[in-house]
C-alpha positions, -999 to 999 in steps of 0.1 A, spaced: 829 110 181 817 137 161 776 132 176 780 124 208 759 147 235 736 146 205 699 132 207 683 118 173 653 100 165 649 74 132 615 64 123 611 32 107 648 24 122 642 -10 127 653 -21 93 666 -14 58 679 27 54 666 31 85 687 8 107 721 17 88 713 48 94 709 47 132 740 24 136 762 49 119 750 75 144 752 49 172 789 48 159 799 81 163 785 87 198 753 99 195 720 90 215 698 74 191 663 61 193 646 38 175 609 50 165 594 19 139 558 2 144 573 -38 142 579 -42 179 602 -74 169 621 -56 149 624 -25 170 635 -46 195 659 -64 180 678 -34 164 682 -13 195 689 -47 214 720 -53 188 731 -15 181 726 -9 220 703 22 214 665 30 222 630 19 208 600 34 211 571 17 191 551 47 166 531 43 139 542 70 122 510 82 107 490 85 142 487 114 157 488 105 195 519 76 183 543 107 170 535 134 200 540 102 224 572 94 209 584 128 211 570 148 243 588 114 253 623 127 243 641 148 268 655 160 235 660 159 196 690 176 178 681 155 148 645 135 133 652 117 106 619 108 91 626 76 69 594 50 76 577 47 38 566 28 20 555 20 -22 530 6 -42 536 -25 -67 544 -14 -96 512 -12 -119 487 11 -141 478 49 -117 438 40 -121 446 7 -108 462 14 -81 438 4 -51 421 29 -29 433 14 9 472 11 -5 469 49 -17 456 58 15 486 39 34 512 56 9 493 90 23 498 82 54 531 70 59 550 89 32 530 120 39 512 127 70 540 117 87 561 142 80 531 168 94 525 148 129 563 152 128 570 179 119 540 193 145 555 182 177 592 179 165 594 216 156 582 233 184 609 209 207 637 223 182 629 258 190 629 255 227 662 244 220 678 274 197 678 246 165 686 214 149 683 190 120 655 179 103 665 146 79 641 136 54 645 104 33 632 108 1 640 92 -30 647 92 -68 614 84 -77 602 122 -72 630 132 -94 628 105 -120 595 88 -116 591 52 -125 561 41 -144 540 24 -127 547 42 -95 530 72 -95 511 75 -65 543 68 -47 561 90 -69 538 116 -63 545 112 -26 587 112 -27 578 151 -47 557 159 -24 582 152 7 609 169 -13 592 204 -22 583 199 21 616 198 29 621 230 5 594 247 21 602 239 58 640 249 52 627 286 45 605 287 66 629 273 95 662 284 89 656 314 116 651 294 138 685 278 129 664 246 123 684 228 90 661 211 70 671 186 40 663 155 22 685 126 7 667 107 -25 681 68 -25 677 46 -52 661 17 -52 682 -5 -22 690 -37 -6 660 -30 17 628 -47 26 603 -29 2 630 -32 -27 604 -65 -36 574 -44 -40 593 -14 -60 604 -37 -83 576 -57 -86 590 -93 -74 623 -96 -64 637 -118 -96 667 -116 -109 649 -105 -140 637 -73 -123 669 -69 -106 689 -69 -139 665 -44 -151 668 -24 -131 706 -16 -129 704 -10 -162 688 23 -155 718 31 -126 752 38 -140 772 33 -112 757 -6 -117 745 -18 -82 715 -7 -57 719 17 -33 732 3 3 720 12 42 757 25 44 756 47 14 726 67 24 740 61 63 772 79 53 751 108 35 728 111 62 756 113 87 771 145 66 739 168 61 731 160 100 770 169 108 782 208 119 800 200 80 770 206 69 760 239 85 756 258 54 737 233 40 694 235 42 668 227 18 690 200 1 678 170 -18 706 154 -24 703 118 -48 724 91 -38 719 71 -70 746 57 -90 742 80 -113 702 73 -119 690 108 -127 715 121 -150 
């Protein structure tokens, strides 16, 4: 019960990596709140894991403010919510699709930081964990604006880590390779056997990441065992970025 008496919020926690992280935190004794825009999935996930659920649009200031103000304490905040666009030439991506990537992958981190940081400063510390992507380290053609959003998140992680260290707030990121999540079909441009085989050839360990893979890394980075780690952007990618 390494996380007993610790309070954690996981955005996009109703499915995929977020669900895995929320489940792992709860299993280790944390008080967990899932924040998600999907009420049906969020309620179901919360019931399964016996944790809390709050409806939240991470791209909306009032929604994020209500989420964070509603928590008595936050020891761990995970920015997991994210989207991508279909693979295509950069100039062919529609403005609406770019705006969606910007709002959910980038603006959300700005908004959550705006409200989480003061709360953590008031309690003398905490951990912020951003779920970025190998796309921000080793970009794939056809996903330029998604790649850029994750590169932005990696830079934001490092910058916040330096800025917040004097306040005992650690900020790290995980860079997953493509995983078995609802985002996979969009990321691959269609979840087909051919597309899967093509991408798997780029991963030395020969498989996609799983929610458990990311959750295990998250549990370490947010634990006291990682107390000297901040500004880390950890690839959990089966060797994809080598």
